[in-house]
N, C-alpha and C positions, 0 to 999 in steps of 0.2 A: 505495500500498501505505502501511498504518498506520505513523505516526514511531514507536513502539515495533516495528516490525517492521525499518524500516531502522539502527535505533538497535543492534539486537541483528545484526544486521548489520556495522553496521560494528565492533561487539566483538571478532565472530568474523575479521575482518580480521588481526587480531595473531596467532589463530590459526595459521590457514591458513598464511599468511606463516612459522612453525616452522615446518610441517609442509614446507612444499614452497616453498622459496626463487626453484625456478623460475619460480612464477605473480610475481612481482612487475609484470611490467609490466600485467598485467592487474589486480592489485590498485590497483596506482598507476588504473587509469582508476576504478577504481570511488572510491577516496577522493577523485578530483577531479570526481568527480560529486556527491558525497555532502558536499564540504563547500560547491556550490552549492544547498543544499536551505533551505533557510526555515526552518525548524522548528530551534525552539530544547531541544529533544529532540535531536537526531538530531546538531548541531552537537561538542559535547565529545566522543561519541565516533569522532566522525570526525577532530577534533585529534591524539586518545592513534593513531587507527589512523595519524597521517600520520608519526607522534611516531618510531614503532616500525617504518613499512615503508619510507618515504624522508622522514628528517630533514632533509635538504637540500635539497629541489625546491622553492624557495621560489616560483616562478614559479608552480603550486598558488596559492600563501596571496599571492599578489599584490594579484586580484579579488575574496577573502573577506577581506582583511581591516580594511576598514573595517565589514563584517558585523557579522564577530567579535565589533567592539569594540562596538560599538552594542546587537546583542544578549547582551555576557557579564553583563549583571545579571537576564538573565531566566532564563536557564540553571541548570539544577541545580547543586549545592555539587560535584560531582566532577567535571561538565562545563566547569564554571569554572576549576579547578584546571586539567585535560588544556589548556585552552586560553587560561591564562596564561602556562604554562612552555615552550608549543609559540611564542607570541606575545612572549614574553621572548629566547629565540632568536632569533626573525626579525628584531626589535629592533637586536639586537644589530651585525647587517649590514646592518641600513639605514638606519641615522641616526646622527649624531655624535653624538659624546662631551659631552653637557653640560656635564660638569664637566671638560673641559680644558687651561680658563685659571681655574679656579678653585683658589683654593690647599686640600688637603684639610684641613691642622692648623691652619687659621685657627681660633685661640676669642675671643669679644668678652665674655670674662670683668668688664669694667666693668658691663655692661649688667644690668638686674637680676634676681637669679636666677631669680624664678617669675615674669618678665613677659613679656605678649604680644607684646608689641611689638619684643622683641630674635628673634622669627622672623620677625614682619614686616620689619624692617630685611636678616636674615640673608639672608630667600630674596628681596627686592630685589638685595640687594647682588648673590647666585649666577645671578640671571638676565640680568641685566640685560647680560653678557656674550657672551650667547649665543641667537640667536633659534632658537627650537625647531622643527621641525619639524611642521605642525597637524596631521599623523598620529600624530605621538609624542606632543604636547599628546593626542589625540583618545585612546590607549589609556590614559595615563596618570589622564585623569579616567573614562575607563568603570570603570576598578580603581577608585577612591578609593574610591567609597558602600561596599565590599565587605568592608571594613577594620571595619566592625559585624556583620560574617555572624555567627553564633553557631558555625558549624566552623573550628576550630580550626583546619584544612590550607590554608583560602579564605581566612585574615587571612596566613600566614606565605608563601602564595603572593602577596598584594599587597603583605606585606611586601619579597620577595627584588623584585620588579619595581620598587619604588622604590628601593630597595639598590643594584640596578642600572644604571637607565633613568634614573630620575631626577634634577635637582640635588642638592646634598647639604645643602641648605637645608630641601628638598621633602622627602626621604627621614624628617624629623627626626618628622612627622607622624604615621609608623607606630609611633612609640615604646611613644605610650598604648594601642593596640591590642596589643601584645606582650605589654605588664605587665600589661594584662587577662587574659590566657590565659596567661599565667604560673600563674594558681590556678584549674587544670586537675589531673585526676587525674595522677597520680607521671607515669605511663608519657606523656603527650604534653606534660607537664611539662618533663619531659629533654629530649625533641625540641625545645619552644619557648626551653629555655636554651641548649643549646649552637650557635643560631640567634644568640638574641641576645651569648653568648660573642665568637662568631666578629664581628658585629657592629661590638662593641665593645670591641673588642682595634685596628679599623682608625677607628671613627670615636664615639669617646664619650663625644660631646657631644650622641648623640641621647639616651641617657640617665642624665645627669647629674643630672634634678630626678624623678629616681624610686630612689632609693638606699636608701630606707627598705624597696623591695616584694623589695631583694636579701637584707634581712638572713635568718641561717637561724634557722629555728624548730627546737626539742625535735625534733617529730614528720619533720622530711627528715634522708631514705633517702643514704646518703654519695655517691651517683652524684649529686645533689641540690645538694649543699653545697657538695663541691666546684669546680661550674661557679658556683654562687653567691660562692665567695672567689675566683675568679677576676675575675668580673665588675665585684665592689669593686674591684679591687688594680685594675683599668683604667677606671674613671670616678671613679675619687677627685679631687677639688681642691680647692685653696685654701677654698671652702665646705664642701667636708663630710669634709675631711679627719680633723674631731676627731669629727666622730662615730661614721667609722669606724671610728679606732681604737680610741675608750669602748667598740666591739662587741667590736673582737679583743681589748680587754684580758678579757674575759669569755670567749672561746672558748681562748683560751691556757689556762683553769684549766679546760678540761673533762675529763673522763676519759679520753676515748677521744683517745687519742695520737695515731691516724694523724689527727684532724682541726685536733689543736691543732699538728702537724707540719705542714699543709695550711695552716693560720693563720699559721705563723711564714715561711711562704714566700710568703705574699699582704703578709705584712710588707714584708718583702724589695723585692719587687714596687713598693711603694705606696712608699719610701725611693726607689729608683731611679727615679719618675719624675717624683716633686716632693724638691728637694733641699731645699727650705726648713723644710720635715720628716725630713730623715735624721737629725737629731741627736735629736731624737724618739723614732725605731722604735731606731737603738741600741742609747740608752741603755733600755726596754724589752726589747731583746733582749740585754742584758748581765743585767739582771737573771735574766733562764730560765736564764744560764747555771747557777746553783744550785738548778735544780731539780731534784727527786732521780730524775727518768727523764731517763734514758742519752739515749733518743732522741729529747726534746724538747734535750738539751745537746748535741749533737752536729751538730742540725740550725741550731741558734740558732748557734753556730761557725761555721758553712761559710755562714751567710747575713751574719753579721758579718765574716767573712773578704773576702765578696765590696763590700759598702758601703766594708771600709777599704781596697778597692785604688780604688777611683773617685779619694777624696779622703782617702789616706794624711797628705801634711803639716798637714791639721786635727784630723789623729785620736792621737797620738804617745801618750796616756797610756795611752790604748785598744788601742794594741800593749804595754804593759810591764807593765799587767793579764792578759793572757790570758799571758803568759808568766810569769808567778809566781801561773798559776791550776790548770798545765800538771799540779802533783802532785796536783791533786781529780781533775781528768779525767780519767776511763778508757776514755770510749767512743774508737775508737779512730779513726772517723772526725774527731771532734772534737777529739784530741790531732792528728791527721796537717796538720789545718787550722790549727790551731797554730804546729807548727813551722814550715809552709809560711811564714807570715805574719812566725816569727822571721827565717828565713831571706833572704824579698823586701826586709825593710825592716832590714837590718844596722844599715847607718849612723842608722838613728835610735835605736838601742841600740845602742851599741857597747858595754857595758860587761858588758848584759841577755844579750846571744849565745849568748860564750862559756862561761859560768857555764853556758844551757841546753842545752849539748852537751854540756857533762862531763856534768850529773846525766843523759841521757839514753844518754852511754854504759855507763854502770854498768848501766841495765835492756835493753838491747840486744836481746838474748836471748831475753827475755821480750815484746818485741812484739809488736805482728801483724806481719805483711808491709807493708801500707800504711804504717805507720808506721815500719820500718823502712828503707821506700826511703827517707823524709822525712831520715830522720837523715842515712843517706850524703848529700844533696843539701846538707843545713845544714850537712857540714861541709866537703862539699868548698866550696863560697864563703868558709866562715869562713876556708879555706886559703887562698885567693886575697887574701882581704880582708886577713888576719891573719895569715899566715905562721909568724911569730916565737912566737903563741902556743900555737896551734891545730894546725900541722902532727904533731905529737908524738903528740895525741889522735886528729886525722884518721889516723896509720899505722895506730894502734888500732883502729879502727873500721872499717878495710878488712880487718885480720888475725879480727877476729871474722866479717865478710859471707863470707872469705874460704871458712869452713866450715858457711859455714851449710844450712841443709834445704832452704831455695827457692833453688828454680834462676834466679829473676829475678833475685834479692837476689844470687846469688852473681854472676852475668854483671854487672849495674851494678858492683859493688864491682871486678871483674875490668879490665871497663873506666876505670873514673876510677884506679887506679894505674896503669896503662896510658898512660894521659894527664899525665899531671899530678905523678908520682912517678917511672916509669922515663924517663917522655921528656922530664923536665925540661933534660936538657943540650941543645937546641934546635931537638927534633923542629916539625913545619910544626905540628902539630894541637898542639899545649902552647903557643903562639903564639896561635893562636885560644879557647883555655883563656875565655878572660873573655868573649868575646860568644857560648859555647857554654853557661854557666854564667850569665851574670851580663847577659842580654839583658833589654830591657825588653820585659813580659808584656803582650799587648792587654788592654785591657779586660774584662771577663764583659757579659757578654749576661743579662741577668732577663727570657728569657722566656718567654712565660704556654705551659701546657702545650698548651694548645688552638690556638696560633698557626699552627701546621701544617694547621690543615684549613683553612685558605684557599683552597689550590688545587683545592679542591672548590666545586660550586654549593650556593649556604644552600638549605636545604628540599629538598636529596635526599639516599637514601640512602646516598648515597660521604662527603656530608660528615659524617655521625653517626655510617658506621661507621670513619672516615678512613682509608678505601682504597677503590681504585676497583672498585664495584662492575660485575656483568655490566653490558653496554649501555651503562653512562655515555657521556654526551657532554658534552664542556667545553665554556665559553663559548666563543665566538671575540672575538678581539680590535673595538675600533671599528673601523669605516674610514676612512683617513686621506681619503679625498674625499664628497661629499656624492652616492651611488645615484642615479638618475635618478627623483622621484619619483610623474611620472605615471603609471606600471606600475601604480600602485594605480585610478588613476581609469578608473570603468566604462566600456563600448562603450557610445554613445550610439547611441540604435536609435530613428527615427523615423519618425513613419505615417501615412500622410494621408488623408485623411475622402473617402472615394467622392462623386465629381458624383451629387448624388438628382434634383438640378433645376437644370438651368440658369439657372434667377433667383437661384440661392442663393451666398449670398457664397460664397468660397473661404475655409480655414480653415486656417491655420497649423498648421506642424508641431510635433507635441507627440508628447511618451511616449506608451506605450500605455497611454491610463486612466491616467497621472499628471501631475499638474499641480504646478507651486513652493509650497511648504506653507507657509506663515507662522510667524511667531516663537512666537505661541501655539500651534501644531501642533508643535511640535519636541519629538522624544521622550527622548535626555538630554544632550544637546548641541548648543549651538549652532554649533559648527567644521564637524558630524560632517554636515548635513545629515540626509536622510534614508534612515534607516536600514531603513523600508521601501522605496521605491524602491529601493534598492540590493541587495536581498533578490531583487526582483523581477526586476533584471537577467539574474541568474542564469540564470532561464528563457528567455528569448528571444533567446541566442543558440546552441540546443540543432539538432542535425542531423541525420538521417538517416544511421544508420549506416554501413557498408563493407560488400555484402552487398543492398543494395533494388535492384528491379529491379523496370519497368516493360514491360509489354506493349505491343503498339500495339494500337489499334483500330480499328473499321470501322464502316462507314455501314449502315445498314438503313431500310428506307423507313419512315418514320414516326417514327426513332426513332432514340438512337443507342446504339453499346453500345459497351464498352471492358473491357476490363482491368489490373491493376497491383495490386500487394503492394507493404505495407509491413509490416513486421517490428517483431514487439511490445516496445512499448517504446522506440520510436528515433522522435525528432524530439519527444519531449518527455521533460520526467525523468518521467514517469510511462508506461508501458506499456499502451498497449489491454488485454490481457491481466490487467489489476492495476486495474484502477479502481475494482470492485468493493467495500467494503466499504472504503474509504477514510475518512482522517476528514480534511475538508476546513477545519475550525476550528482545527486543527493545523498545516497544513502554512504557513502563513502567517498573519500578521494583515491585520484588511482594507485594502484598497489608501487612499489620501486621495481624499477629492472630487473629483471634476475639473469644473469649472465648465462649466454647461451653457448655451447660447446663447439668449432668448427665443423663445418656439415664434411662427413664421412665421403668414403667411393662410391659408399654403396646408395647415398643419398643424393651425390653428385651427379649420378649416373640412372637418376630417375626423374629429372628436371620433365623429360619431354614429359610422361605418363601423367605428372602435376599438372602440364597447359593444357591436357587434355581432356582431364577430367570434369569443367565443364567450363560454356561461357559465362561470363560475368563475374564469374568467382575470383576475391582477391587469394595474388600466394602467398604464401610464406615470406616473409624477410627474414633467413637465417646468419646472414650478415651480420647486421645489428642489432641482432636478438628480440624477441619480445617483450612484452609488458608483463605476461604472462604464461609461464612455460604453460602449455598444456600435455603434452608428454608427459611430466610428473604426474604421475595419480597415487594417494595414497594407499600402503599398505593394509588392509581390511582384514580386519579379527574378525573372530569368532562374534555375531550376534544376533538377538531373534532370528534379526532378517536372514539368516543366511535355512533358515525353515522354510523360508518361502514357498519354493517348489522344487521338485526335481527334474524341471525341465521347465522352460519357460514357454509361456503358451499366453493364457490369462492373465492379462495383468490390469489386478483391481483397484484402480485409486480414485479415491472420491475426493469430495470435495463442496463447499458450496457455493463454486458460481456456477454462470448462470448463460445457459447459449446454443445454435448446434453446433458441430463440425464439417467441415468440404476439405475435398482430395486434397493432400500437400503440396505446394510447387516447391518448396523449396528440398532442394536435391540433395540426397547424401553426399557426406565430408567423410573421408578416410584418411587415417595416420599412415605411414608404414605400406610395402610393400609394394606391390605395380599398382596400384591405384589412389598410391597417396594423394590426399591433400590439405588444406587449410581447415585452423576450426572452424564449424559452427561458427559467423556472428553472434555475439552478443556472449559469447565466453569470458571477455576483456570485467561483464563484470557478476559474473558466474563464479568465480575464480573462488572464491572465501567458501561458497555453500559446498554442501558434503553432497559427497554420491552415497547414495546405497545398491547393496549387492539386490539385484533379482534373480540371480542363475546363475550358479558355481560351475564351474569348468569343467567339474569331476561327475556334475549332473546332469550336464549340458552337449556330454562328449567331446566336448574338446572348447564350445562355444560359449564363455561367460557376457554376460550381459548386468547393467548396468544401467539405474537411471538418477536424473537428478531434476527439480523443481528450477527451471531457469526464471530468471526478473525481466527478460525481455519481453515486446510485447507482442503478443500475434499480430502476424501481419493480415491475418485474415477479418477477426472479427474480436474485440474490447470484451466480450465473453468467456474466450477460445484461451487456455491454459496451456503453455508453451512446456512440454517434455521432453529434454534432454534426453536420446538413450547413446549408449554407449555399447559396441558387441564387438567381441576380440575372441579372435581366432588361435583358440593354443595350439593347435597342432600343425601338424610336420605339414600337412597338403592342404587344399585350397576348402573349402567350404562354399557351396553355389544355390543359386534361388532364394538367396533370403529375401522374404517379403512378406507380407501381416497377411494372413490368412481370412476367415469368420472375423466379423463385426456387430458391436449390436443394433439391431435397429429398430429398439425399443423408445429409450430413453437418453439418453445418450450420443452422441455424433463423434466419431474420430475423421480425423485427418490424419491417413498413415505416408510413411514417408514414401518415397519410388524406391521399387526393387532392387534389392542389391543381388547383380548381378554373380558377382565373383569376389567370394576373400579369401586374398591370400596366406597362407602357411606365416602364422606370428603377426599378422597384420592385424588393427580393430580400424575401427568405421565407428563414426559420430552423425548418428542422426535427431534430427525431429521429428514431433508429431505432436498437432493438437488437439487436443480434448476439452469440450463443451461439455460439463456433469449436467448441466439445465437445473438446478438447483437441487439435485438429487446426491443422498447419501448413501446410495445401493454401487457396490463394486464394478466397476468397468471394464465389460471383458472383451478380449483378441486372443486372436493365435499370433505366432509369427512361427511357418514352415520353412525349410529348406528338400534339399533333393536327397538327404544322406537317411539311409534309412534304418536310424542306430535309435 
């Protein structure tokens, strides 16, 4: 069938599975068959179906892994995304972590800022410690050229592959492509920036040289500038901090207060990451305390509090300054933050703290709830540190809180009174009061608002939405030990050329129609081998499906008669009933050339007989070598088909095709002997298909017969199926008058081949038969007769 039909079938698998999950095993068989397809049109849809139906059946991907890597650049864009997402999950289970012994946070800031040598040295230092699996390297090399794709989804998929699979220093080469697609429409830009923000939070060095590409523009929507601010705060370093701070100074003057607030938070994250610029950031934040916007003032004080908590010993004057500004600041969150700072660092301002509590006691009833709670905490700490001076004031505040309208304030006051005032006579809790109220507080963490997205895989809908979507599959951890890499080796199929003459030299066993390729013939990677040969190998191991049956054959005078049946589509990746209308040029690329031996004297002497075999038939050019050496036939092993018949006569071939047959117009062609001729046209596309024995030479008196379902379209009708029949004379004397005998007249019709007058000794002939099964599953019977009385 057409590759587009197979692609549509692959796309329908997910829908069928969602409607009836009981068909899972059947659908897995179909997916396994589609993964062996050689068409790049089909592979992307097959990978998507695999992820939907059986995402953990890695045994189905083992034989197809290298083929998928080699054909990845030739697949359609959305197929490339599906294949890379599938192989990403596969690689995490089959290869070792290349960054296991690499320091993820190592930075080489001494190197030149825009130097190319920096990346080269870093790449060498990161990969020398680990020898990567060849298949692992093959996948990375196959995906790397796709960074230049115009589709942003493909670029994101490649960046995701390198982020999770490549050494940390090799993943940096994806940064340029990601920055390029940032300048896309706003919807796409948001998705790209979400992924960049997650990458920059873990590996900021990837985007250090692209700082200016993340500056906020006037036309950027809110969901874009939030991401850009987060990226800038993560990738800032000593070389770019001055430019970033100048840009932030412009942002804090923006009329959009939400944007200004986000900028202040970004300044706090920069000061936390880079202690050398903390003082500069702190001075800028203090200047914002005098802003007319309460929102800006409140956020600035909160960020200042976080910075002071990290290094309070260097900022005594800042703490005193904030305490003096308490009367001017009316934002509840800002006032609560300043009160907390005063209470936390009482030892640094012992004279200012009691006076601050006195001022707050006068406005306690008018304060916000969050401010009242901090006033109670400040009074408790002063009561424990300086009881002589502050205890009466603390009791007064407790009395005010006892009748407050908010139950949280009342409960806090009742707890403190019972613990500190009424339990002062020796209560167990009073002895632990210092540990409860004056304990050392943990250092604050200035986390990015997008940090929690790291739990989801990049470039997934769950990562964008920040919650697990339906069908989300987490990425597995790296294996502790290297799994067996031999599972990805294709099975070796050897064939042997039949002995045409006793004087010919015996040929070596070579793969069917495939020879080793030179370096000039390499496709995409020198390590990957031949992508074409791997795609062909998937057709070689097909076997007949269950339910095939063969009846015994009987001998008649002057003829062999037998019966057999082959289910349509069995034994080949394409069924006999669906061969018409196929597109052989899309099935797989042409195979590599096989080297032909120089013609022997026996062949040279029979050139005239070849020319006389029939007009209009192209002759075989043995001087240049054909694309497929049809003289090489596979050595057949004993299979259930050996029981087909003791003689060749009635051949039963069942199919689902429809349409009648007419007498054949194609003359037979022969190889070897006096009737030598070129192979039947169409053999180029049938080279990867399997031949099936119909008659063994021991049962046919020296005549052996094989058949093959052809991919070529019938010349008579689109309903006809082309069957290639191969007859070989294994005797030392010729067999004459080979012809088709009785043919059915009820349902199916047969277009027979021309009579073969003589089949010389040790010669073979290939003929075509055109069969229309007329939508019947019954066997088609016919006879092949000779003049021999055996």
